[in-house]
C-alpha positions as CSV (number, residue, x, y, z in Angstrom):
1,M,-38.3,31.7,45.7
2,S,-39.0,35.4,45.3
3,N,-42.7,36.2,46.5
4,S,-45.3,38.5,44.9
5,F,-48.6,39.5,44.6
6,E,-51.4,41.2,42.4
7,L,-54.2,43.5,43.1
8,L,-57.5,42.4,40.2
9,T,-60.2,44.0,40.5
10,G,-64.1,44.3,38.6
11,P,-67.0,42.1,38.1
12,I,-67.0,39.1,39.9
13,D,-66.7,37.3,37.1
14,S,-63.7,38.7,35.1
15,I,-61.6,38.2,38.7
16,Q,-62.5,34.6,38.7
17,K,-61.2,34.1,35.2
18,K,-57.8,36.6,36.2
19,Y,-57.2,34.5,38.9
20,E,-57.7,30.8,37.2
21,I,-55.1,32.7,34.8
22,L,-52.9,34.1,36.9
23,S,-52.4,30.2,39.2
24,D,-51.8,28.5,35.6
25,I,-49.2,31.0,34.8
26,V,-47.6,30.7,38.5
27,S,-47.5,26.5,37.9
28,E,-46.1,27.1,35.0
29,A,-43.1,28.8,36.5
30,N,-43.3,25.7,39.4
31,G,-44.5,28.6,41.7
32,K,-47.3,28.4,44.0
33,V,-50.0,30.2,45.2
34,H,-50.2,30.9,49.0
35,G,-53.7,32.3,49.3
36,S,-55.9,35.0,48.0
37,Q,-58.0,37.9,50.4
38,S,-61.1,39.4,48.7
39,H,-63.2,42.3,49.4
40,M,-66.6,43.3,48.0
41,I,-67.2,46.6,46.2
42,Q,-69.8,48.4,45.5
43,N,-72.0,47.0,41.9
44,N,-71.7,43.0,42.1
45,S,-67.5,43.8,42.0
46,M,-64.5,42.8,43.7
47,S,-61.1,42.8,45.1
48,L,-59.3,40.3,45.8
49,V,-55.6,40.4,46.5
50,V,-53.6,36.6,45.3
51,Y,-50.3,35.9,47.0
52,F,-48.0,34.2,45.2
53,E,-44.5,32.7,45.1
54,V,-42.1,31.8,42.1
55,P,-38.2,30.7,41.6
56,V,-36.0,33.1,41.7
57,G,-35.6,35.0,38.4
58,Q,-39.1,34.2,37.5
59,R,-40.8,37.3,39.1
60,E,-41.0,39.3,36.4
61,E,-41.9,36.8,33.5
62,V,-44.7,35.6,35.7
63,K,-45.6,39.3,36.1
64,R,-45.5,40.1,32.5
65,K,-47.4,37.4,31.0
66,F,-49.8,38.3,33.7
67,N,-50.1,41.7,32.2
68,D,-50.2,40.8,28.4
69,F,-53.4,38.7,29.7
70,V,-54.7,41.7,31.1
71,L,-53.9,43.5,28.5
72,S,-55.7,41.3,25.7
73,I,-59.2,41.5,27.5
74,I,-58.9,45.4,27.3
75,T,-58.2,45.3,23.4
76,R,-60.8,43.0,22.8
77,T,-64.0,44.7,24.6
78,N,-62.6,48.2,23.0
């Protein structure tokens, strides 16, 4: 298994959606989300560190899929 993490930042509703998508992508890769740690920042925003584990060879694919999702959000809002 390969371990990794993602740092999610932004408004709380955005973080919730990103966390759900990341969890789904990790599950599809037969992995597990092991935990998270949040920190509140100004203006109803937060940062969330999500720790996850996926089978060897799947880490980069999970990160690519998640980054593609995040880029699609940015593209839609601009």
